[in-house]
C-alpha positions, 0 to 999 in steps of 0.5 A: 500500500505504501508503495502505491501511495509513493507512486501516486500521492494525493494532490497538494490541496487534498486535506484528508488522509491519503488512506481513507476516503473523505466521504467516510468521515461525512458518512460517519457524521451523518449516521451517528450525529445527524444534523437537525432537520430544519423542516421539522419545526415547520412540519410540526407546527403545520401538523398542529395548526392546519386542518387536513383540507387546508392548502399550503403554498411553499416556495421551496422544499415542498416534498418534505411537506408532501411526505409528512402532511396530509394537506394539499401542497402547492408551489415548490421551485416549479411553482406548481399550482401556485396561482390556482385559486379555483377551489380555494386560496391557500390557507398557509404560506411558507416562504424561505427567503434564503432561496434566491432561485425561485420565481418570486412574482408568483409568491 
């Protein structure tokens, strides 16, 4: 193994061990010390305050809401049904201002 490393050393910019892949430390962190779920607060609040028939409009990360809530979800990056008020206007609006790549005039 050491002869292979001497013939093919890692690049100068490579900060981690030449023996272990950098992804292994990330994998270990994600499994044993997962980061806090930033959607959990929103989902828990909506679960307590929204009726199952209330429509929710969100500008980004609509899929976690679709997975965890029984509500009809509009919006997302594609702005799916964002302006469709044929049945009823959305009862809740979730805006993530840190996302610069959504079509803001719709929201």
